[in-house]
C-alpha positions as CSV (number, residue, x, y, z in Angstrom):
1,M,-18.1,-10.1,-28.4
2,T,-15.6,-7.3,-29.5
3,H,-14.0,-4.9,-27.1
4,D,-16.2,-2.0,-28.4
5,R,-19.4,-4.0,-27.9
6,H,-18.3,-5.0,-24.4
7,T,-17.7,-1.3,-23.6
8,L,-21.1,-0.3,-25.1
9,L,-22.9,-3.0,-23.1
10,A,-21.1,-2.2,-19.9
11,S,-21.9,1.5,-20.3
12,A,-25.6,0.7,-20.9
13,I,-25.7,-1.4,-17.7
14,V,-24.1,1.4,-15.6
15,L,-26.5,3.9,-17.1
16,V,-29.5,1.7,-16.3
17,T,-28.1,1.0,-12.8
18,G,-28.0,4.8,-12.1
19,I,-31.6,5.3,-13.4
20,L,-32.9,2.4,-11.3
21,W,-31.2,3.5,-8.1
22,G,-32.6,7.0,-8.8
23,I,-36.1,5.6,-8.5
24,Y,-35.2,3.1,-5.7
25,W,-37.0,5.3,-3.2
26,L,-40.3,4.4,-4.8
27,P,-40.5,0.7,-3.7
28,V,-38.9,1.6,-0.3
29,R,-41.7,4.2,0.4
30,A,-44.3,1.9,-1.1
31,L,-43.4,-0.8,1.5
32,G,-43.7,1.9,4.1
33,D,-47.2,2.8,2.9
34,M,-48.0,-1.0,3.1
35,G,-47.1,-1.0,6.8
36,L,-43.4,-1.7,6.8
37,T,-42.4,1.7,8.3
38,G,-38.8,2.8,9.2
39,A,-36.2,0.1,8.4
40,W,-38.7,-2.7,8.3
41,G,-39.1,-2.3,4.5
42,T,-35.4,-2.6,4.1
43,V,-35.4,-5.7,6.3
44,A,-37.9,-7.3,3.9
45,I,-35.9,-6.3,0.8
46,T,-32.6,-7.4,2.1
47,L,-33.9,-10.7,3.5
48,A,-35.5,-11.4,0.1
49,T,-32.2,-10.7,-1.6
50,V,-30.4,-13.1,0.8
51,L,-33.0,-15.8,0.0
52,L,-32.7,-15.3,-3.8
53,L,-28.9,-15.4,-3.8
54,L,-28.5,-18.3,-1.3
55,P,-28.4,-21.0,-4.0
56,F,-25.5,-19.1,-5.7
57,A,-23.7,-18.8,-2.4
58,V,-24.0,-22.5,-1.8
59,K,-22.6,-23.1,-5.3
60,H,-19.6,-20.8,-4.6
61,R,-19.2,-21.9,-1.0
62,R,-15.6,-23.1,-1.5
63,Q,-14.7,-19.7,-2.9
64,L,-16.3,-18.0,0.1
65,R,-14.3,-20.1,2.5
66,R,-11.1,-18.9,0.9
67,V,-11.9,-15.2,1.0
68,H,-9.7,-13.0,3.2
69,P,-11.6,-12.0,6.4
70,V,-10.9,-8.3,5.7
71,A,-12.5,-8.7,2.3
72,L,-15.6,-10.3,3.8
73,I,-15.9,-7.6,6.4
74,S,-15.5,-4.9,3.8
75,I,-18.1,-6.4,1.5
76,A,-20.6,-6.8,4.4
77,L,-19.8,-3.2,5.4
78,G,-20.8,-2.1,2.0
79,G,-24.1,-3.8,2.5
80,A,-24.5,-1.9,5.8
81,A,-23.9,1.3,4.0
82,F,-26.6,0.5,1.5
83,T,-29.0,-0.2,4.3
84,L,-28.4,3.2,5.8
85,Y,-28.9,4.7,2.4
86,S,-32.1,2.8,1.9
87,V,-33.6,3.6,5.3
88,G,-32.6,7.3,4.8
89,F,-35.3,7.6,2.1
90,M,-37.9,7.0,4.7
91,Y,-36.8,10.0,6.8
92,G,-35.3,12.5,4.3
93,R,-35.7,14.1,1.0
94,V,-34.7,11.9,-2.0
95,A,-32.4,14.3,-3.8
96,I,-30.5,15.3,-0.6
97,I,-30.1,11.7,0.4
98,I,-28.6,10.8,-3.0
99,L,-26.3,13.8,-3.1
100,L,-25.0,13.0,0.4
101,W,-24.2,9.5,-0.8
102,F,-22.3,11.0,-3.8
103,L,-19.8,12.5,-1.4
104,S,-18.3,9.1,-0.9
105,P,-15.4,9.8,-3.4
106,V,-14.3,12.6,-1.0
107,W,-14.2,10.2,2.0
108,S,-12.4,7.6,-0.1
109,T,-9.7,10.0,-1.0
110,L,-9.2,11.0,2.6
111,I,-9.1,7.4,3.7
112,G,-6.6,6.5,1.0
113,R,-4.3,9.4,1.9
114,Y,-4.3,9.4,5.7
115,L,-5.1,5.8,6.6
116,M,-3.5,3.8,3.7
117,G,-0.7,6.2,2.9
118,W,-1.6,6.2,-0.8
119,P,-0.3,9.1,-2.9
120,T,-2.9,11.8,-3.7
121,P,-2.8,13.8,-6.9
122,R,-3.3,17.5,-6.5
123,L,-6.5,17.4,-8.4
124,R,-8.0,15.1,-5.9
125,I,-7.1,17.5,-3.1
126,V,-9.0,20.1,-5.1
127,A,-11.9,17.6,-5.4
128,I,-12.0,17.2,-1.6
129,A,-12.2,21.0,-1.1
130,V,-14.8,21.3,-3.8
131,G,-16.9,18.4,-2.4
132,L,-16.8,19.8,1.2
133,A,-17.7,23.3,-0.1
134,G,-20.7,21.8,-2.0
135,L,-21.7,20.0,1.2
136,F,-21.7,23.2,3.3
137,V,-23.6,25.1,0.6
138,M,-26.2,22.3,0.3
139,L,-26.8,21.8,4.0
140,G,-26.7,25.5,4.8
141,A,-29.3,26.5,2.3
142,D,-31.8,27.5,5.0
143,G,-29.2,29.9,6.5
144,G,-28.6,27.7,9.5
145,M,-25.6,25.5,10.5
146,P,-24.4,23.4,7.5
147,L,-25.3,20.1,9.2
148,P,-27.6,17.3,8.1
149,Q,-31.2,17.8,9.1
150,G,-33.0,14.8,10.6
151,I,-32.0,11.2,10.9
152,G,-32.4,10.5,7.2
153,E,-29.7,12.9,6.1
154,W,-27.4,11.7,8.9
155,M,-27.9,8.2,7.7
156,A,-27.0,9.1,4.2
157,L,-23.9,10.9,5.3
158,A,-22.8,7.9,7.4
159,A,-23.7,5.6,4.5
160,G,-21.3,7.4,2.2
161,I,-18.5,7.3,4.8
162,L,-19.1,3.5,5.4
163,W,-19.1,2.9,1.7
164,A,-15.7,4.6,1.3
165,F,-14.3,2.3,4.0
166,S,-15.9,-0.6,2.3
167,T,-14.5,0.1,-1.2
168,T,-11.1,0.7,0.2
169,G,-11.1,-2.7,1.9
170,I,-12.5,-4.4,-1.2
171,R,-9.8,-2.8,-3.3
172,V,-7.0,-4.0,-1.1
173,K,-8.1,-7.6,-0.2
174,S,-11.1,-8.8,-2.3
175,N,-10.8,-11.1,-5.3
176,I,-14.2,-12.7,-5.0
177,E,-16.6,-13.1,-8.0
178,A,-19.6,-10.8,-8.4
179,M,-22.4,-13.3,-7.4
180,P,-21.0,-14.6,-4.0
181,S,-19.8,-11.0,-3.3
182,T,-23.3,-9.7,-3.8
183,F,-24.6,-12.4,-1.4
184,I,-22.2,-11.3,1.4
185,F,-23.2,-7.7,0.6
186,A,-26.8,-8.6,1.1
187,V,-26.1,-10.5,4.4
188,G,-24.3,-7.4,5.8
189,A,-27.3,-5.3,4.7
190,A,-29.9,-7.6,6.2
191,V,-28.1,-7.8,9.6
192,T,-27.8,-4.0,9.7
193,A,-31.4,-3.6,8.8
194,L,-32.5,-6.1,11.5
195,I,-30.5,-4.2,14.1
196,L,-31.8,-0.8,13.1
197,A,-35.5,-1.7,12.5
198,P,-36.7,-2.2,16.2
199,L,-34.7,0.9,17.2
200,L,-36.6,3.1,14.8
201,E,-40.1,1.8,14.7
202,P,-42.1,-0.9,16.5
203,L,-42.6,-4.3,14.8
204,P,-45.4,-3.9,12.2
205,S,-48.4,-6.1,12.2
206,L,-49.8,-7.0,8.7
207,A,-53.2,-8.5,8.0
208,L,-53.1,-11.8,6.1
209,A,-54.5,-10.2,3.0
210,E,-51.7,-7.6,3.0
211,T,-48.9,-10.1,3.1
212,P,-48.7,-11.3,-0.5
213,P,-48.3,-7.9,-2.1
214,V,-45.7,-6.9,0.5
215,V,-43.7,-10.2,-0.1
216,G,-44.0,-9.7,-3.8
217,L,-42.7,-6.1,-3.8
218,A,-39.9,-7.1,-1.4
219,L,-38.8,-10.0,-3.7
220,L,-39.0,-7.8,-6.8
221,T,-37.0,-5.0,-5.2
222,G,-34.5,-7.3,-3.7
223,G,-34.1,-9.3,-6.9
224,L,-33.9,-6.3,-9.3
225,W,-32.1,-3.6,-7.3
226,W,-30.0,-5.6,-4.8
227,G,-29.5,-8.7,-6.9
228,L,-29.4,-8.4,-10.7
229,N,-28.6,-4.7,-10.6
230,L,-25.5,-5.0,-8.4
231,V,-24.2,-8.1,-10.1
232,G,-24.5,-6.3,-13.4
233,L,-22.8,-3.2,-12.0
234,M,-19.8,-5.3,-10.7
235,W,-19.4,-6.9,-14.1
236,A,-19.6,-3.5,-15.9
237,T,-17.2,-1.6,-13.7
238,A,-14.5,-4.1,-14.3
239,R,-14.7,-3.2,-18.0
240,L,-14.9,0.6,-17.9
241,E,-12.7,3.5,-16.8
242,P,-13.7,4.8,-13.4
243,A,-14.4,8.2,-14.9
244,R,-17.0,6.8,-17.3
245,V,-18.6,4.8,-14.5
246,C,-18.8,7.9,-12.3
247,I,-20.4,10.0,-15.0
248,L,-22.9,7.4,-16.0
249,L,-24.0,6.8,-12.4
250,M,-24.8,10.5,-12.1
251,S,-28.0,9.6,-13.9
252,E,-29.1,8.5,-10.4
253,V,-29.1,12.1,-9.1
254,L,-31.1,13.4,-12.1
255,F,-33.7,10.7,-12.0
256,G,-33.9,10.8,-8.2
257,A,-34.4,14.5,-8.1
258,V,-36.9,14.6,-11.0
259,S,-39.0,11.6,-9.8
260,A,-39.1,13.0,-6.3
261,A,-40.2,16.4,-7.5
262,V,-42.9,15.0,-9.8
263,L,-44.2,12.2,-7.7
264,A,-43.5,13.4,-4.1
265,G,-43.5,17.2,-4.5
266,E,-40.0,17.4,-3.1
267,A,-38.7,20.7,-4.5
268,L,-35.1,21.8,-3.7
269,H,-34.0,25.3,-2.6
270,P,-31.8,27.0,-5.3
271,A,-28.8,26.9,-2.8
272,E,-29.4,23.1,-2.4
273,V,-29.3,22.7,-6.2
274,A,-26.1,24.7,-6.4
275,G,-24.5,22.7,-3.6
276,G,-25.5,19.5,-5.3
277,V,-24.0,20.6,-8.6
278,I,-20.7,21.4,-6.7
279,V,-20.8,17.9,-5.1
280,L,-21.1,16.3,-8.5
281,V,-18.3,18.4,-9.9
282,A,-16.1,17.2,-7.0
283,G,-16.9,13.6,-8.0
284,L,-15.8,14.3,-11.5
285,L,-12.6,15.9,-10.3
286,E,-11.9,12.9,-8.0
287,V,-11.7,10.5,-11.0
288,L,-9.9,12.7,-13.4
289,P,-6.4,11.8,-12.1
290,V,-7.3,8.1,-12.6
291,R,-8.6,8.8,-16.1
292,A,-5.4,10.7,-17.0
293,K,-3.2,7.9,-15.7
294,T,-5.2,5.3,-17.7
295,S,-5.0,7.4,-20.9
296,Q,-1.2,7.4,-20.7
297,T,-1.1,3.6,-20.5
298,P,0.2,2.0,-23.8
299,G,-2.4,0.3,-25.8
300,Q,-5.3,2.2,-24.2
C-alpha cells in the first residue's frame, strides 16, 4: 500500500472514529433505559471490552510484562478518563460533555510546560488563553458563575484533565502495541467504573428476559467503540500529522451536538455554541506549532 493510500485510509479511520464517538451517548443511555443506570452501563461496556480483548492480551503477555510501570499506569489512567467521559453522558448534556472533553489539549500543554519542563511555543500559550476563554463563555452562558453544572459536566472536565496526564505519560514511557495497550486501557476503565457505580446508583436488578439484550448491547458497544475503534485510532494516529487528527476528530462534536438535538431535544444556548466554537479553535491553535515543525522537516 502506497504512502498516499495509507494516509487516505488513516484519515478515513479517524473521521469514522469521530463520528462514532459523537453518537456513543446513544448506547450508553440505551443501557440506562434498560435498567443499567448511572455508571452501571459503563461497567457492562468496559467489562465486555476486557472479555473481548483478553485473548489478545494473553497472546501479548510477554510484551505486557516488559512495559514500564509508568506506561501501564498512564494507559490505565486513560481508561479511567474515558469512563468518566462515558458516565458523564448519563448526567449531562451531550454537546457540553464532548466540548469539555475537547479542552484536553489545553491541560496537556500546561502539564508539558509546568510539570515536564517542555518548551512551549507562543501559539500554544495563545491556545491556552483561547481555550480557557471558551470554557468561561460556555459555562457562564446562563449568566451565573462559569462553573460546570451538575456531576456530568464535572466528570467531563475531570476526564479531560486525566486524559492529558495519561497522554503525557504514554508519550514519555510507552512503546506498547495497539492491541495490548487497548486491553490495559479497558482494564483501567472497568476498574474505575466498578468503583464509581455503587457510589452513584444502587445495584440494578434485571429480569431474566432483559438480560440478553443488555449483554448484547454491551458487547456491541465494547467491541465497536472501545475495542475496534480505539485500535484503529491508535493505528491511524501513528500515520498522520497531529493537526489532521485533531481536525478530523472534531466530527465528534458536530455529530454529538446534532444527534443530541434531533434525538434527545438538547438545544444549546447561543453563548454555549459560541464558547464551544472558541474551544475548538483553541484545539486547532494547540496543534499548529506541531504542524509547522513537521512541515519544515526534510522529505515531508
